C-alpha positions as CSV (number, residue, x, y, z in Angstrom):
1,X,59.2,-5.2,-45.9
2,X,54.8,-5.2,-45.9
3,X,52.8,-3.1,-45.4
4,X,56.5,-0.3,-47.3
5,X,57.0,3.3,-45.6
6,X,55.0,6.0,-47.5
7,X,53.7,9.2,-47.1
8,X,50.1,9.9,-46.7
9,X,48.6,12.8,-47.0
10,X,45.4,15.0,-46.7
11,X,43.6,18.1,-46.2
12,X,44.1,18.5,-42.7
13,X,46.7,16.3,-41.6
14,X,50.0,14.8,-43.5
15,X,51.8,10.8,-42.1
16,X,55.0,10.8,-43.0
17,X,57.7,7.6,-42.5
18,X,58.4,8.6,-38.7
19,X,62.0,10.2,-38.3
20,X,64.6,10.5,-35.6
21,X,64.9,14.4,-36.9
22,X,60.6,14.3,-35.9
23,X,62.2,14.6,-31.8
24,X,61.7,18.1,-30.9
25,X,58.3,18.5,-33.3
26,X,57.2,15.3,-31.2
27,X,58.4,17.1,-27.7
28,X,56.1,19.8,-28.6
29,X,53.4,18.0,-29.6
30,X,53.5,15.7,-26.2
31,X,53.3,18.9,-24.1
32,X,50.1,20.5,-25.1
33,X,47.8,18.7,-23.3
34,X,50.9,17.4,-20.4
35,X,49.2,13.5,-22.0
36,X,51.4,10.9,-20.5
37,X,50.0,12.3,-17.3
38,X,47.1,10.0,-18.1
39,X,46.9,6.7,-16.8
40,X,44.4,4.7,-19.1
41,X,46.2,5.7,-21.8
42,X,50.8,5.4,-22.6
43,X,51.9,8.4,-24.2
44,X,55.8,9.2,-23.7
45,X,56.8,11.6,-21.6
46,X,59.1,14.3,-23.7
47,X,62.1,12.3,-22.1
48,X,60.7,9.9,-23.7
49,X,60.1,10.3,-26.5
50,X,63.9,10.0,-28.2
51,X,63.4,6.5,-26.9
52,X,60.4,6.0,-28.2
53,X,61.1,6.8,-31.6
54,X,63.8,4.6,-30.5
55,X,61.1,1.8,-29.7
56,X,59.1,2.5,-32.5
57,X,62.3,2.4,-35.7
58,X,63.3,-0.7,-33.7
59,X,59.7,-2.4,-33.9
60,X,59.7,-1.3,-38.4
61,X,63.0,-2.4,-38.9
62,X,61.4,-6.1,-37.3
63,X,58.3,-5.5,-39.3
64,X,55.6,-6.1,-36.4
65,X,55.9,-2.1,-36.4
66,X,55.1,1.1,-39.3
67,X,55.0,4.4,-37.4
68,X,53.8,7.9,-38.7
69,X,54.4,12.1,-37.0
70,X,51.6,13.3,-38.3
71,X,51.7,16.7,-39.0
72,X,48.4,19.4,-39.0
73,X,47.7,21.7,-42.2
74,X,49.9,23.7,-41.0
75,X,53.3,21.8,-41.1
76,X,53.4,21.3,-37.7
77,X,54.0,18.2,-35.7
78,X,50.6,16.8,-34.2
79,X,51.5,13.8,-32.7
80,X,51.9,9.7,-33.2
81,X,50.4,7.1,-35.3
82,X,50.5,3.5,-36.1
83,X,50.4,0.7,-38.0
84,X,51.1,-2.3,-34.9
85,X,50.7,-5.7,-34.8
86,X,50.7,-6.2,-38.8
87,X,50.3,-9.7,-39.3
88,X,51.4,-9.7,-43.6
89,X,50.7,-13.8,-43.6
90,X,46.2,-12.9,-43.2
91,X,46.7,-9.4,-44.4
92,X,45.2,-7.2,-41.5
93,X,47.2,-4.3,-39.4
94,X,46.1,-2.9,-35.7
95,X,45.6,1.4,-36.4
96,X,47.2,2.7,-32.4
97,X,49.8,3.9,-30.2
98,X,48.1,7.2,-31.5
99,X,48.3,10.8,-29.4
100,X,47.5,13.7,-30.2
101,X,48.2,17.1,-28.8
102,X,45.7,19.2,-26.8
103,X,44.9,20.8,-29.8
104,X,44.7,19.1,-32.3
105,X,41.9,17.1,-30.6
106,X,38.3,16.8,-31.6
107,X,39.7,18.6,-34.7
108,X,39.2,17.2,-38.9
109,X,42.8,15.8,-38.6
110,X,41.8,12.8,-36.7
111,X,38.9,12.0,-38.7
112,X,41.5,12.5,-42.0
113,X,44.5,10.3,-40.3
114,X,42.4,6.9,-39.6
115,X,40.5,7.0,-43.0
116,X,43.8,7.8,-45.0
117,X,45.3,4.5,-42.6
118,X,42.1,2.9,-43.5
119,X,42.1,3.9,-47.0
120,X,45.5,2.7,-47.4
121,X,44.9,-0.9,-45.5
122,X,42.0,-2.1,-47.6
123,X,43.0,-0.3,-51.0
124,X,46.4,-0.4,-51.4
125,X,47.3,-3.6,-48.9
126,X,44.3,-5.0,-49.1
127,X,43.7,-6.0,-45.7
128,X,41.1,-7.9,-45.4
129,X,40.7,-6.3,-41.2
130,X,42.3,-3.2,-39.0
131,X,41.7,-4.1,-36.2
132,X,41.7,-1.0,-32.7
133,X,42.8,-1.3,-28.8
134,X,42.4,1.0,-26.7
135,X,42.1,0.8,-22.4
136,X,38.6,-0.6,-21.3
137,X,38.2,2.8,-19.7
138,X,39.6,5.4,-21.9
139,X,36.1,6.3,-23.1
140,X,37.2,9.9,-25.2
141,X,39.4,6.3,-27.2
142,X,36.3,4.8,-27.5
143,X,33.6,6.9,-28.2
144,X,36.4,8.0,-31.4
145,X,36.9,4.4,-32.6
146,X,33.4,4.0,-32.5
147,X,32.3,7.0,-34.8
148,X,34.8,5.8,-37.1
149,X,32.2,3.0,-37.7
150,X,34.2,0.5,-36.5
151,X,32.6,-2.4,-34.3
152,X,33.1,-3.7,-30.7
153,X,35.0,-7.7,-30.9
154,X,35.0,-7.6,-27.7
155,X,36.8,-7.2,-24.0
156,X,39.8,-8.8,-23.3
157,X,39.9,-9.5,-20.2
158,X,43.5,-8.5,-17.4
159,X,45.2,-8.2,-20.4
160,X,48.5,-6.2,-19.9
161,X,49.9,-4.5,-17.4
162,X,50.2,-1.1,-17.6
163,X,54.5,0.8,-16.9
164,X,52.3,1.5,-13.0
165,X,52.0,-2.2,-12.7
166,X,47.7,-2.4,-12.9
167,X,46.2,-4.7,-15.4
168,X,44.7,-3.3,-17.9
169,X,41.8,-5.0,-19.7
170,X,41.6,-3.9,-23.4
171,X,38.6,-2.9,-25.6
172,X,39.3,-4.5,-28.8
173,X,37.2,-3.0,-32.1
174,X,37.6,-4.1,-36.1
175,X,37.0,-3.0,-39.0
176,X,36.3,-5.6,-41.9
177,X,36.8,-4.8,-45.2
178,X,33.4,-5.4,-46.5
179,X,31.9,-2.6,-44.3
180,X,35.0,-0.6,-45.8
181,X,33.4,1.5,-48.1
182,X,30.6,2.2,-46.0
183,X,32.5,3.7,-42.9
184,X,35.0,5.9,-46.0
185,X,31.3,7.0,-47.1
186,X,30.4,7.5,-43.3
187,X,34.2,9.7,-42.6
188,X,34.4,11.2,-46.5
189,X,30.9,13.0,-45.0
190,X,32.6,14.1,-41.3
191,X,34.9,15.4,-43.4
192,X,32.4,17.6,-46.0
193,X,29.7,18.6,-43.6
194,X,30.1,22.0,-42.0
195,X,31.3,22.0,-38.5
196,X,30.2,24.5,-35.7
């Protein structure tokens, strides 16, 4: 399997391989902000969380996803993220299917999670590029991806159908291996600078 499950630890967050026993904590986290009600993204509702865990673990068994549970600095479950659309032959991954409880949004947690995932992808897995995708109209997600230092590759128009049947335009971003040292320095600066 490439990549293999791993735990990544930082100051503000810990990424642990997704497990069925994380169910109750993930339900609590998704209720914080009622994230499943956002129309432009797909976040599991409390009632669908067990099925979502099972879906992600099934994709992991098929080597197309490596899912993580996100823990905050206090050790409380704060959300989910994944390496997905894994292309082992070309050493590419997408970081996606990410959501966080409202209480940790706009905190250092997301920046650190992305730095850990990107660092592992480029420094241990020797990825040539890491991709990010989001709904064209998901402005908060697009701005967060851009703050990481990712470049817009383009918009896939009428790319896929959402659960309600509407067509989604997908904004595709990436960071290449050659860009990683500068992006890493930028993310480190963001994490180290004083915050209001």
